[in-house]
C-alpha positions as CSV (number, residue, x, y, z in Angstrom):
1,M,12.9,18.5,-3.0
2,Q,10.5,17.6,0.0
3,L,10.2,14.2,1.0
4,D,8.6,12.9,3.9
5,V,7.3,9.6,5.5
6,V,4.3,9.3,8.0
7,F,4.4,6.6,10.4
8,S,0.5,6.1,10.5
9,P,-2.9,7.9,9.2
10,G,-3.0,9.0,12.8
11,G,-0.1,11.7,12.4
12,F,-1.1,12.6,9.1
13,H,-2.9,15.9,9.2
14,P,-5.1,17.6,6.0
15,A,-2.3,20.4,5.9
16,D,0.1,17.6,5.6
17,M,-1.2,16.6,2.3
18,Q,-2.7,19.6,0.2
19,G,-1.3,19.6,-3.4
20,R,1.4,16.7,-2.4
21,T,2.0,13.6,-4.0
22,I,0.6,10.0,-1.6
23,F,2.1,6.9,-1.7
24,V,0.4,4.7,0.5
25,V,2.6,1.3,2.1
26,D,0.4,-1.3,3.8
27,I,2.7,-4.0,2.9
28,L,1.4,-6.5,4.7
29,R,-1.2,-6.6,3.4
30,A,-3.3,-4.3,1.7
31,T,-1.4,-2.5,-1.4
32,T,0.4,-6.0,-1.6
33,T,-3.0,-7.2,-2.2
34,I,-4.0,-4.5,-4.4
35,C,-1.2,-5.1,-6.8
36,A,-1.5,-8.7,-7.2
37,A,-5.7,-8.5,-7.6
38,L,-4.6,-5.0,-10.4
39,H,-1.6,-7.2,-12.2
40,H,-4.4,-10.2,-12.7
41,G,-6.9,-8.6,-14.4
42,A,-9.2,-7.0,-11.6
43,R,-10.7,-3.9,-13.2
44,S,-10.8,-1.6,-9.9
45,A,-10.5,-1.6,-6.0
46,I,-12.8,0.2,-3.7
47,P,-11.8,0.8,-0.8
48,V,-14.0,1.7,2.0
49,G,-14.3,2.2,5.9
50,G,-15.7,-1.3,7.4
51,T,-18.1,-4.1,7.0
52,D,-21.5,-2.3,6.5
53,D,-19.9,0.4,4.1
54,A,-18.6,-2.9,2.1
55,L,-21.8,-4.7,2.0
56,R,-24.1,-1.8,1.1
57,L,-22.5,-0.2,-1.6
58,A,-22.0,-3.9,-2.9
59,Q,-26.2,-4.1,-2.9
60,T,-26.1,-0.5,-4.4
61,I,-23.8,-1.4,-7.5
62,G,-25.8,-4.7,-7.5
63,S,-23.4,-6.5,-10.0
64,G,-22.3,-9.5,-10.6
65,D,-18.8,-8.3,-11.3
66,V,-18.5,-7.2,-7.6
67,L,-16.5,-9.2,-5.1
68,L,-15.9,-7.7,-1.9
69,A,-12.7,-8.9,-0.3
70,G,-10.9,-8.0,3.6
71,E,-10.3,-8.8,6.7
72,R,-10.5,-7.5,10.5
73,E,-7.9,-8.7,12.6
74,C,-6.1,-10.8,10.0
75,V,-8.5,-12.9,8.7
76,R,-11.7,-13.0,6.1
77,I,-14.3,-11.4,7.1
78,P,-17.7,-13.9,7.2
79,G,-19.4,-13.8,4.0
80,F,-16.3,-12.1,1.5
81,Q,-15.8,-13.9,-1.6
82,L,-12.1,-12.8,-0.6
83,G,-9.8,-12.0,2.3
84,N,-6.8,-9.5,2.0
85,S,-4.0,-12.2,0.9
86,P,-2.0,-11.8,-2.6
87,L,-2.1,-15.2,-3.5
88,E,-5.9,-15.0,-3.7
89,M,-6.0,-12.7,-5.8
90,T,-5.6,-14.9,-8.9
91,A,-6.8,-14.2,-12.6
92,A,-9.4,-17.1,-12.9
93,A,-11.1,-15.1,-9.0
94,V,-10.8,-11.6,-10.2
95,R,-10.1,-10.6,-13.8
96,G,-12.9,-8.1,-15.2
97,K,-14.0,-7.6,-11.2
98,T,-14.4,-5.0,-8.7
99,L,-13.4,-5.7,-5.7
100,I,-14.6,-3.6,-2.8
101,V,-12.3,-3.7,0.3
102,T,-12.0,-2.8,3.7
103,T,-9.1,-3.9,6.1
104,T,-7.6,-3.2,9.6
105,N,-5.3,-0.6,8.6
106,G,-4.5,-0.6,4.8
107,T,-7.7,0.9,3.1
108,Q,-8.1,3.3,6.4
109,A,-4.5,5.1,5.5
110,L,-6.4,5.1,1.7
111,L,-9.0,7.3,2.9
112,A,-7.3,9.2,5.0
113,C,-5.8,11.0,1.9
114,P,-8.5,14.0,0.3
115,G,-6.7,16.8,-1.1
116,A,-4.1,15.2,-2.1
117,A,-2.8,16.1,-5.7
118,A,-2.0,12.1,-6.5
119,V,-2.1,9.0,-4.6
120,Y,-0.7,6.0,-5.3
121,L,0.1,2.0,-4.1
122,A,3.3,0.9,-3.2
123,A,5.2,-2.0,-1.7
124,A,8.3,-4.9,-2.6
125,V,5.8,-6.4,-5.0
126,N,5.8,-2.9,-7.1
127,L,8.7,-2.0,-6.1
128,S,10.6,-0.3,-9.4
129,A,7.2,1.5,-10.7
130,A,6.4,2.7,-7.9
131,A,10.1,4.4,-7.3
132,A,10.1,5.6,-11.5
133,R,6.6,7.5,-10.9
134,A,8.1,9.3,-6.8
135,R,11.6,9.7,-8.7
136,D,9.2,11.2,-12.0
137,E,7.1,13.5,-8.7
138,L,10.4,14.7,-7.4
139,E,11.7,15.4,-10.5
140,H,9.0,18.4,-11.2
141,D,9.4,19.4,-7.5
142,R,6.0,17.9,-6.4
143,G,6.2,17.6,-2.2
144,L,6.1,13.8,-1.4
145,V,5.0,12.1,1.1
146,I,5.0,8.0,1.9
147,L,2.0,7.3,3.9
148,C,2.6,4.3,6.0
149,A,-0.8,2.5,7.0
150,G,1.2,1.1,10.2
151,R,-0.4,-0.5,12.8
152,S,-3.8,0.2,15.4
153,G,-2.7,4.1,14.7
154,G,1.3,3.3,15.0
155,F,4.4,2.5,14.0
156,S,5.2,-0.7,12.0
157,L,8.5,-2.2,11.2
158,D,7.5,-3.5,7.6
159,D,5.7,-0.6,6.3
160,A,8.5,2.0,7.7
161,Y,11.4,-0.2,6.2
162,C,9.5,-1.1,2.8
163,A,9.1,3.3,3.1
164,G,13.6,3.1,3.1
165,R,13.1,0.9,0.2
166,L,11.1,3.2,-1.7
167,I,13.1,5.9,-1.0
168,A,16.6,4.0,-1.6
169,A,15.3,3.1,-4.9
170,V,14.4,6.2,-6.1
171,L,17.5,8.1,-4.7
172,G,19.8,5.6,-6.2
173,D,23.6,6.6,-5.9
174,R,22.6,10.4,-4.8
175,K,23.1,10.7,-0.9
176,P,21.1,13.9,-0.5
177,R,19.8,14.6,2.8
178,R,18.2,18.3,2.4
179,G,14.6,17.6,1.8
180,L,14.2,14.6,3.7
181,S,12.1,14.5,7.2
182,D,13.7,12.7,10.4
183,A,11.2,10.1,9.2
184,A,12.6,9.6,6.0
185,I,15.5,9.5,7.4
186,A,15.4,7.0,10.0
187,S,13.6,5.0,6.9
188,L,16.7,4.4,5.3
189,D,18.3,4.0,8.6
190,L,16.2,0.8,8.8
191,V,17.4,-0.2,5.0
192,R,21.2,0.2,6.4
193,R,20.2,-2.5,9.4
194,Y,18.0,-5.3,7.3
195,G,20.4,-4.8,4.3
196,D,18.2,-5.9,0.8
197,R,16.1,-8.9,2.5
198,W,12.8,-8.3,3.1
199,E,12.3,-11.5,4.6
200,R,14.1,-10.3,8.1
201,P,11.9,-7.1,8.3
202,L,8.6,-8.8,7.4
203,R,9.2,-11.5,9.6
204,Y,10.6,-9.5,12.9
205,S,7.4,-6.7,12.2
206,R,4.6,-7.6,14.9
207,A,2.4,-8.2,11.9
208,G,4.4,-10.1,10.3
209,R,4.9,-12.1,13.3
210,E,0.6,-12.1,13.8
211,L,0.4,-13.3,10.1
212,V,3.0,-16.5,10.5
213,R,1.2,-17.1,13.5
214,L,-2.4,-17.6,11.9
215,G,-1.0,-19.3,9.3
216,F,-0.4,-16.7,6.6
217,A,3.3,-17.6,6.2
218,A,3.6,-17.7,2.8
219,D,1.6,-13.9,2.2
220,V,4.3,-12.9,4.2
221,A,6.9,-14.8,2.1
222,E,4.7,-13.6,-1.1
223,A,4.6,-9.8,0.1
224,G,8.6,-9.9,0.0
225,R,8.9,-11.2,-3.7
226,L,10.6,-7.4,-5.4
227,D,8.8,-6.5,-8.7
228,A,6.6,-9.7,-8.6
229,Y,3.0,-7.8,-9.8
230,P,4.9,-4.8,-11.7
231,V,1.8,-2.8,-11.6
232,L,0.9,1.2,-10.1
233,P,-1.8,1.0,-8.4
234,Y,-3.5,4.8,-8.4
235,F,-6.0,6.2,-6.1
236,H,-8.4,8.5,-7.3
237,E,-12.1,9.2,-7.4
238,R,-12.8,6.1,-4.7
239,R,-11.4,4.0,-6.5
240,V,-8.0,2.3,-7.1
241,T,-6.8,1.5,-10.9
242,L,-4.0,1.4,-12.8
243,A,-2.4,4.4,-13.3
244,P,-2.4,6.7,-16.4
245,E,0.8,7.6,-17.6
246,P,2.5,10.9,-16.1
247,S,1.8,13.9,-18.0
C-alpha cells in the first residue's frame, strides 16, 4: 500500500502522479460544489484556469446548455451565472447543463493532474463514495495520492482534515503505518485532534473564517454535511462527470 497526501499543488511534481490515482480535495468549496452540481443533474463540469479561458470556451461551445460558474476571492465572478456555492447548484439551475468552472484554488488543483491514472474529486459530501473507490484502488495495489487544493499555494486546515477523514474511512479499523507518507499520518492526526465533527476544522480554517465573514456561513455548514451528495466525480479528458464503475 502506498498512500500519500500533498497539501497543495505547489508541492506536486509530474513524476509524483504518473500511473497513480489522485483524489483532489477542495472542501471549501470547489469539490463540494461540483458534487452538488452532478448530484442535481448537471451533465459535466469543465475546469479552466481563469476567467478569460472560461469566456472563450463558452463562446467556442456556443450552447444554451452551458453555464459559467466560478469565484475569485470567494465572490462570484461578474457576468457568470453561478458562483462557487453548493447551495446554488439546484436541480432547477443545473440539470442537463455543462458548467465551465474556474475557482481560486480548486480548479487549479484539478488542472495540476496530467498523467495520473485516474482523478476523482472528494469532500465530506461524498466521503463514503470516495472512500469506497480509494479502498478499491489500494486493494489493487494502485498508488494513491490525496491532493489538497490548499490556499494560495500553501497548507489549508480544512482540506488537510478532509484528507485525514478520507484516509480514516479507507483504513477502517486497520492501523497500518507502512505505506503512509508523513503527510498522510499528519492528516490522520488532525482527525484525532478535531474528532468526527466537521464544523470545527472547517470554521476554524482560514478559508472557513473568510467565507463566514463574507456571508457564506451556510456554505461552510453545507460543506460539512457527510454524504449529502453521494456521487463520485471523475475528471477525464478535461471534463468532470460521474465516475464509471471500477473495472
